[in-house]
C-alpha positions, -999 to 999 in steps of 0.1 A, spaced: -271 -742 337 -262 -729 304 -245 -761 294 -275 -781 304 -297 -758 282 -273 -763 253 -278 -800 259 -315 -797 258 -315 -776 227 -291 -798 209 -312 -830 216 -281 -845 230 -298 -867 258 -330 -873 273 -347 -840 271 -372 -846 297 -347 -856 322 -325 -828 314 -353 -804 319 -361 -819 352 -325 -816 362 -324 -779 351 -354 -769 369 -343 -789 401 -310 -771 400 -327 -736 393 -346 -742 426 -314 -746 444 -319 -782 452 -292 -811 451 -295 -835 424 -301 -873 431 -269 -892 426 -282 -910 396 -292 -876 379 -259 -861 389 -239 -891 372 -261 -887 342 -254 -851 339 -217 -855 346 -215 -881 319 -232 -860 294 -211 -829 303 -180 -849 305 -171 -831 338 -178 -830 374 -204 -804 387 -194 -777 412 -227 -770 430 -212 -738 444 -213 -724 409 -249 -735 402 -267 -727 436 -287 -694 432 -274 -669 456 -299 -654 480 -297 -622 498 -293 -628 536 -320 -602 543 -342 -623 519 -333 -653 537 -342 -641 571 -374 -627 560 -383 -662 544 -374 -678 577 -396 -654 598 -425 -659 575 -421 -698 579 -419 -695 617 -451 -674 618 -471 -698 597 -458 -727 618 -468 -710 650 -503 -703 635 -506 -739 626 -497 -750 661 -522 -725 676 -550 -737 654 -542 -774 661 -543 -768 699 -579 -753 697 
């Protein structure tokens, strides 16, 4: 992520596209193939997603999933009525 930020600040590349890529990665999403190729060409190296993906605490993950299931169940109940 730091390398992408340096590309943005240096003006080396399409700033809008690089900012989009940066935000996409910060959200833990996988890049589109074309964006991955673009970024790798700008950085001159392959991207290791394991180093980029934000680490999430397992308890936080479980609570997020519980919240999503509760929300889904509420929507199902409302739809049935």
